[in-house]
Structures are given as structure tokens and as C-alpha cells.
C-alpha positions in Angstrom: 93.8 144.4 128.9 95.3 141.9 131.3 96.5 138.6 129.8 93.8 136.6 131.7 91.0 138.4 129.6 92.8 139.1 126.4 91.3 137.8 123.2 93.3 135.2 121.1 94.4 137.8 118.5 95.3 140.6 120.8 96.8 138.9 123.8 100.2 140.4 124.6 101.9 140.0 127.9 105.1 141.7 129.0 107.7 139.5 130.6 106.4 138.8 134.1 108.6 140.0 136.9 108.4 136.5 138.5 107.8 133.2 136.9 104.2 131.9 136.8 103.1 128.4 137.8 103.1 125.8 135.0 99.3 125.2 135.4 98.6 128.9 134.9 100.9 129.2 131.9 99.2 126.2 130.2 95.7 127.5 131.1 96.6 130.7 129.3 97.9 128.8 126.3 94.6 126.9 126.2 92.7 130.2 126.2 94.9 131.5 123.3 94.1 128.4 121.3 90.3 128.7 121.6 89.9 130.4 118.2 92.2 127.9 116.4 90.9 125.5 113.8 90.9 121.9 115.1 93.9 119.8 114.1 92.1 116.4 114.5 88.9 115.0 113.1 89.1 115.8 109.4 86.8 118.9 109.3 89.7 121.1 108.3 90.4 120.3 104.6 93.8 122.0 104.5 96.9 122.7 106.6 96.7 119.5 108.8 97.0 115.8 108.2 95.5 113.3 110.7 96.1 109.6 110.7 93.3 109.0 113.2 95.9 106.9 115.2 96.5 108.6 118.5 99.3 106.3 119.4 101.3 107.4 116.4 100.8 111.1 117.2 101.7 110.6 120.8 104.8 108.7 119.8 105.9 111.5 117.5 105.3 114.1 120.2 107.4 112.0 122.6 110.2 111.6 120.1 110.1 115.4 119.4 110.4 116.1 123.1 113.4 113.7 123.5 115.4 115.7 120.9 113.8 119.1 121.5 117.1 120.7 122.8 119.5 118.8 120.4 120.9 121.4 118.0 121.3 120.3 114.3 123.9 123.1 113.9 126.8 120.7 114.6 126.3 117.0 113.6 129.7 116.2 115.1 128.5 117.3 118.5 125.2 115.3 118.2 125.8 112.2 116.1 122.2 111.0 116.7 121.0 113.6 114.1 123.3 112.1 111.4 121.9 108.6 112.0 118.3 109.9 112.1 118.7 111.9 108.9 120.4 109.1 107.0 117.5 106.8 108.0 114.7 109.3 107.0 116.4 110.3 103.7 117.0 106.6 102.8 113.4 105.7 103.5 112.1 108.4 101.2 114.7 107.8 98.5 113.9 104.0 98.4 110.3 104.8 97.4 111.1 107.7 95.1 113.3 106.1 92.5 116.8 106.8 93.8 117.7 103.9 96.0 118.7 104.1 99.7 122.1 105.7 98.9 120.6 108.7 97.1 121.9 112.0 98.6 119.3 114.2 100.3 118.7 116.7 103.0 116.1 116.8 105.8 114.5 120.3 106.0 111.8 122.2 107.8 109.3 122.0 105.0 108.6 122.2 101.3 109.6 125.8 101.0 113.0 125.1 102.5 113.5 122.0 100.3 112.6 124.1 97.2 114.9 126.8 98.4 117.8 124.4 98.5 116.9 122.9 95.1 116.9 126.3 93.5 120.2 127.3 95.2 121.9 124.0 94.1 120.7 124.6 90.5 121.9 128.2 90.5 125.3 127.4 91.9 125.7 124.3 89.7 125.1 126.1 86.4 126.7 129.6 86.4 125.3 131.7 83.5 126.0 135.2 82.1 123.5 137.5 83.6 120.6 136.8 86.0 119.8 133.1 86.2 116.2 132.0 85.2 113.8 129.5 86.7 111.1 128.2 84.4 107.9 127.0 86.1 104.3 126.4 85.3 101.6 128.7 86.5 100.4 126.1 88.9 103.8 125.6 90.6 103.9 126.4 94.3 104.7 130.0 95.2 107.7 128.6 97.2 109.6 128.7 93.8 108.9 132.4 93.3 109.9 133.0 96.9 113.2 131.1 96.4 113.8 133.0 93.2 113.2 136.3 95.0 115.6 135.4 97.8 118.3 134.0 95.6 118.3 136.6 92.9 116.8 134.3 90.2 114.2 135.4 87.7 111.0 133.4 87.7 109.6 132.7 84.2 106.1 131.5 84.4 104.5 129.4 81.6 100.8 128.7 81.1 99.2 125.4 81.8 96.6 123.6 79.7 93.3 125.4 80.3 91.3 122.2 80.5 93.6 119.7 82.3 95.7 122.3 84.3 98.8 120.3 83.4 102.1 122.0 82.5 102.8 122.3 78.8 106.1 120.8 77.6 106.1 122.9 74.5 105.6 126.1 76.5 108.5 125.0 78.8 110.7 124.5 75.7 109.8 127.9 74.3 110.7 129.6 77.6 114.2 128.2 77.8 117.1 130.6 77.3 120.9 130.4 77.9 120.2 131.8 81.3 117.8 129.0 82.4 119.3 127.0 85.4 116.2 125.0 86.5 112.9 123.7 85.1 110.1 122.8 87.5 107.2 120.4 87.3 104.7 119.2 90.0 103.7 115.7 91.1 101.0 116.8 91.6 100.3 120.5 91.7 98.7 121.7 94.9 95.8 123.7 93.5 94.0 120.9 91.5 96.0 117.8 92.5 96.9 117.0 88.8 100.2 115.5 87.6 102.4 117.5 85.3 103.9 115.4 82.4 107.1 114.9 84.3 108.9 112.6 81.8 108.2 114.9 78.9 109.3 118.1 80.7 112.4 116.3 82.1 113.3 115.3 78.6 113.0 118.9 77.4 115.2 120.1 80.2 117.8 117.3 79.6 117.9 118.1 75.9 118.8 121.7 76.8 121.3 120.7 79.4 119.2 122.2 82.2 118.4 120.7 85.6 114.8 119.6 86.4 113.2 119.6 89.8 110.0 117.7 90.6 107.9 119.3 93.4 106.4 116.2 95.0 106.0 118.0 98.3 102.3 117.3 98.7 102.0 114.0 96.7 105.5 112.4 97.1 104.5 110.2 100.1 101.2 109.1 98.8 101.9 108.4 95.1 104.3 105.4 95.8 101.5 103.6 97.7 98.9 104.3 95.1 101.3 102.9 92.5 101.7 99.8 94.5 97.9 99.5 94.6 97.9 99.6 90.8 96.4 103.1 90.5 97.4 105.0 87.3 100.5 106.8 88.5 102.7 108.1 85.6 106.5 108.2 86.1 107.4 111.2 88.2 110.4 110.5 90.5 114.2 110.2 90.3 113.9 107.1 88.1 112.8 109.4 85.3 115.7 110.4 83.0 116.4 114.1 83.3 114.9 114.5 86.8 117.8 115.9 88.9 116.1 116.8 92.2 112.8 116.1 94.0 111.1 117.5 97.2 108.8 115.4 99.4 107.1 116.6 102.6 106.7 114.2 105.4 104.4 116.5 107.4 101.8 116.1 104.7 100.9 112.5 103.7 103.8 111.3 105.8 101.7 112.4 108.7 104.7 113.6 110.7 104.4 116.8 112.8 105.5 120.1 111.2 108.1 120.7 109.9 109.5 117.8 108.1 110.5 117.5 104.4 113.2 115.9 102.3 114.9 117.1 99.2 116.6 114.5 97.1 119.4 115.0 94.6 120.4 112.8 91.6 124.1 113.0 92.7 126.3 114.1 95.5 127.8 117.0 93.6 124.4 118.6 93.3 123.6 118.1 97.0 126.9 119.9 97.8 125.7 122.9 95.9 122.8 123.1 98.3 125.2 123.4 101.3 126.6 126.6 102.7 129.9 127.2 104.5 131.6 130.3 105.8 135.1 130.8 107.1 135.0 134.5 106.9 135.0 135.2 110.6 137.0 134.2 113.8 134.3 132.2 115.5 133.1 128.6 115.3 133.1 126.6 112.1 130.0 127.4 110.0 128.7 124.7 107.7 125.0 124.4 107.0 123.0 121.8 105.1 119.8 123.9 105.3 118.8 127.5 105.2 118.6 127.5 109.0 121.7 127.2 111.2 120.6 126.4 114.8 117.5 124.3 114.7 115.9 121.7 117.0 116.3 118.1 116.1 112.8 117.5 117.4 111.0 117.5 114.0 113.6 115.1 112.7 113.1 112.7 115.5 109.3 113.0 115.2 109.4 112.3 111.5 111.7 109.3 112.0 109.4 107.9 114.7 106.3 108.4 112.6 107.9 106.5 109.6 108.9 103.6 111.8 105.6 103.5 113.7 103.4 103.4 110.6 105.7 101.4 108.3 104.9 100.6 104.7 101.6 98.8 105.6 100.4 101.7 107.5 101.0 104.1 104.7 99.4 101.8 102.2 96.3 101.7 104.3 96.2 105.5 104.9 96.7 106.1 101.2 93.9 103.8 100.2 91.4 105.3 102.7 92.3 108.9 101.7 92.0 108.0 98.0 88.7 106.3 98.5 87.4 109.4 100.3 88.6 111.6 97.4 86.9 109.3 94.8 83.7 109.5 96.8 84.0 113.3 97.0 84.4 113.6 93.3 81.4 111.3 92.7 79.3 113.3 95.3 80.2 116.7 93.8 78.8 115.6 90.5 75.4 115.3 92.2 75.4 118.8 93.7 73.8 121.4 91.3 76.2 124.1 90.2 79.5 122.5 91.4 82.2 120.6 89.5 85.7 119.2 90.1 88.6 120.9 88.3 90.9 118.6 86.3 91.6 114.9 87.0 93.3 114.7 90.5 95.9 112.0 90.9 96.1 112.1 94.7 93.6 112.9 97.5 93.4 116.6 96.6 90.2 117.9 95.0 89.4 121.4 93.8 85.7 122.3 93.4 84.5 125.2 91.4 81.0 126.6 90.6 79.4 126.7 87.2 76.4 128.6 88.5 76.9 132.4 89.0 74.3 132.1 91.8 76.5 129.8 93.8 79.5 131.8 94.9 82.3 129.6 96.2 83.5 132.2 98.7 80.0 132.4 100.2 79.9 128.6 100.2 83.1 128.6 102.2 81.7 130.9 104.8 78.5 128.8 105.0 80.6 125.7 105.5 82.6 127.4 108.3 79.3 128.1 110.0 78.6 124.4 109.9 81.9 123.5 111.5 83.9 122.8 108.3 86.9 124.6 106.8 87.1 124.6 103.0 90.1 126.4 101.7 89.3 129.2 99.1 91.5 129.6 96.1 91.4 132.8 94.0 91.2 132.8 90.2 94.4 133.0 88.2 95.2 132.9 84.5 91.8 131.6 83.5 91.5 129.1 86.4 88.2 130.0 88.2 88.0 130.6 91.9 87.5 127.3 93.7 87.6 125.5 97.0 90.5 123.1 97.8 90.0 119.8 99.7 92.8 117.8 101.2 91.4 114.3 102.1 93.0 112.1 104.7 92.2 108.7 106.2 90.0 110.3 108.8 87.8 112.3 106.5 84.1 111.5 106.9 83.3 112.1 103.3 79.6 111.6 103.7 79.4 114.3 106.4 81.6 116.5 104.2 79.3 116.0 101.2 76.3 116.8 103.4 78.0 120.0 104.6 79.1 120.9 101.0 75.6 120.4 99.6 74.0 122.4 102.5 76.5 125.2 102.2 76.0 125.3 98.4 72.2 125.7 98.8 72.7 128.4 101.5 75.1 130.2 99.2 72.5 130.1 96.4 69.9 131.6 98.7 72.3 134.3 99.9 73.7 135.2 96.5 77.2 136.5 95.7 78.6 139.4 97.8 77.7 142.9 96.7 81.1 144.5 96.1 80.9 148.1 94.9 83.0 148.6 91.7 84.3 151.9 93.1 85.9 150.0 96.0 87.9 147.8 93.7 88.9 150.8 91.7 89.9 152.6 94.9 92.1 149.6 96.0 93.8 149.6 92.6 94.8 153.2 93.1 95.7 152.9 96.8 99.1 154.1 97.9 99.9 151.2 100.2 103.4 152.4 101.0 102.0 155.7 102.1 99.7 154.2 104.8 100.6 153.4 108.4 99.4 150.1 109.9 96.8 152.1 111.8 95.5 153.5 108.5 95.3 150.1 107.0 93.6 148.7 110.1 90.9 151.3 109.7 90.5 150.3 106.1 90.0 146.7 107.0 87.4 147.6 109.6 85.6 149.7 107.0 85.1 146.6 104.8 84.1 144.4 107.7 87.4 142.6 108.6 87.5 142.1 112.3 91.1 141.5 113.7 90.0 141.1 117.3 90.2 137.4 116.8 88.2 134.3 117.5 84.8 133.3 116.1 84.1 132.3 112.5 85.0 135.1 110.2 83.0 135.8 107.1 85.5 136.2 104.4 83.4 136.0 101.2 83.4 139.8 100.7 87.2 140.1 101.2 87.9 137.1 99.0 85.6 138.5 96.3 87.5 141.9 96.4 90.8 140.2 96.2 89.7 138.0 93.3 88.8 141.2 91.4 92.3 142.6 91.7 95.5 141.7 89.8 98.1 139.5 91.7 100.5 142.3 92.4 97.8 144.3 94.2 96.6 141.2 96.1 100.2 140.7 97.3 100.5 144.2 98.5 97.2 144.0 100.4 98.1 140.7 102.0 101.5 142.0 103.2 99.8 145.0 104.8 97.2 142.6 106.4 100.0 140.5 107.9 101.7 143.6 109.2 98.6 144.8 110.9 97.7 141.4 112.3 101.1 141.1 114.1 101.5 144.7 115.0 98.0 144.9 116.7 97.4 148.3 115.2 94.0 149.7 116.3 
């Protein structure tokens, strides 16, 4: 179909023979975005962070544009990026226990920060055989991704079944002579709970192993909560044994994507994160990040956001987001069949169902029909399926609770999805490698997944099927789904 009438998910235009007017291009872009979730207003409780301050967002966009074409590949060619990165890293380090002189790297996001931390640990502690990374079951998948890319073995340890916190004794038992890094979260994303960082860091230090704190989601809200005298246990570089820490600024720093910082306890460890190559006759290659050429736009946007909001702005945003989270937890207690998992330390709340008649995946679909996006999370190692809520300063928590209660009642009336047991068995036995994208697209259509885009997809059936499968089969199905989505297979 021509680009003017293509749906958001299937639009594909060959390169036009002649350039098109700017207004026409922007109009087409607007059409392509019609099916996107809104990035403002607080009705999407994951993926986006909104200050509610248009002037701050506009300033960040302007700063991004100003450095859009500046290339971070060579800091000697563009000295502005050195000054900006030093400023951003120092601002984060001052609040996270290291002092302004703490070495760090500005990255594109938490995954890249974690990748660099794992690389630094691997290279700083050579071992006989394949290096190992010890992480709790609730640690972000970015660690497993880093381990996969870097040839490191990920060793997962269970968390406490009631608090969802990492278990220091389990960490100690998992250590071997090949362990190069121990991980803990401040907090973990799924339930927003704090791991016992000081205890785990002490275990790592006793064994002579490095310890990384993943504060990607909470690192830029916890300092302000601590200032407000909330109960925030020690978690940052001031904790003995913590050797690196990641903190995303495009989360509770409210900067545009992608903006993150990884801090290191000393300069030598940061140097292990770097990469240089002289094995070719071209230009000098020295990279501080996984990427080589990259726009300085996100760096400028993060710098501008930090300066525009200042400490007072972040204190206020942290207070309003936390008040919203506290009210959500209180309100959930009054909704029959629902409960909060764990004891969240930051404005992240996970809500599960204690009533088999109230299916959280159906609830998510019902909320989507009411204009809200609640992020489904599948069960894992005894943790029940649940819905994740990221609260920000713009969250209208009373409206959210009204939508949650209404969606829960509608889910009770609708009942759980009817998933044939033979379908789950068939998926377990499916030869995914033997299927083409077209074959898999047909399978998706058969179970009601519409890839034509737009609208408000009903995902309860699909999520229930995935929840019934082991993680390795879930992963295979998700990879095939992504391949079909981008290939546009019929």
C-alpha cells in the first residue's frame, strides 16, 4: 500500500526519487505515531518519565538539537563533550557517595552502563577458565545480556520468597575462584525493593571480588528520599566493597533517552571499561563506551535537564512521586483480590492477585481499554505474575486507582483466559528454528495476535500462554515475534 495509507506497523516506503516537502514528511511521521502510547500525562506506568514541566522538556530538546551532529567518537575534535561529560558524571558522583572526582562514563542507558561494568570486572580480574558473574534472580536482564556478549557465565541465586531481596548467604555459596563480579540492586526493577547492599558488598570484598550496584532505576531518586529522611539503607559508592554503580538519568533524572552514568571506585577500574585498537591503518580508535560514533545530543540534553531542575527540582519530584506510590500502596489494600509485592523503597510498585478469579493479564487489558498502560510481568521462580507501576510526579494516583479498581472488577467478571493445555504442550515441542517468519506469523494469527498495528491489543491470552512456559521457550518465542514484527512477514 502507498505510504499515505499504510498502517503504523506495516508502513514501508522505498527511498523517494525526489525529496519530499518537510510538512509532508512530518505529517507522515505523525500518522506513524498514531498507535504509540502517550509519553506525557502519567497514564503509561512504564517506559517514560514525565516531570510535568514543559519548559524543562523543551530545553532538553533544544540542547539535544544543538549537539545533534557532534560526534562523541573523538573528544579531542569536540572538546565540548569532555566538559559536558565531566559535569554530568560529577553531579551524579557527588550524590552517590564518590565525590565529584569519582571516575565514570556517560552511556546510552542502563544496559550499556552494565555492559561496561561487566567488561571492566572481567578484564580487571583474569581467571582460569570462563569468568563468572553472580547475580540475584531479580537482577535486570542486562547483566545476562552482558554476560552473553562478553563470554561470561551468569550464575543466578534465589531471592527471599517473601521480601524478594537478594540473599547474602546464597551469594557467598555461589562464589568460586572464577567469580569476577557480584551484583546487587538498589532497587530491583520488578518489585522496587532494595537488596542488602552492604552485606553483599562485604561478602564480595571478603572473597576479593568486585561488586556492582545496579541503581539504574533508583539511583537518582534515592538520594533525595534520603535527604527527606526516608528510610534509605546504604547502597552507593560510600559502602565498603562497592566498586561500581550504574544510574540512569533518563529515568528519575527525567532526561530524554538515552542517558546513563556508570561510576567506578577508582581510575584503574574505569580504564578496564575502555577499548582501544591500533590493529589497522586508519584513524586512532579509542572508545569509552560500547558505541563508537554517537551523537552528543543525549549528553547535552541530560546536562541541560540536570541544570534546569537542580537539587530543589529533584527533591520536589522525588517527594511527589513517592507520595503517589504511598497512596497507590494504600489504595491497592482496599481493592479486593489485589496486593503489593514486597516493600518498595522507591516509587515502583508491583501488584499481584490473590484471587484466582482476578487475572492480572486480563486486568491489564481492561486498563488499556480505559486509557491506562499497566506493565505485565510474568511469574518467575515462585514470584507470581503481576503488574508493574512506575510512579512519577505527574501521576494522578486517584484516577489510577479508579482505573485499577474498575479493571479488576471487569477482570473478575470476564474470568481468566481459556488456554487449551494442548496449545502449551504444542509450543513446548515447537521447532522454532525450523519455521520461517511467515510460518510464525501464521501461528501468531491463529492465537489472535494482530501485527497490523494500532489500536489497543488484547494480550491476556498471549501473556497467559507465555506464563505457562519455561523461560528458555519464552525467549525463543519472543525472538521469533521480534523477527516477524520487523520483517513484516504475512
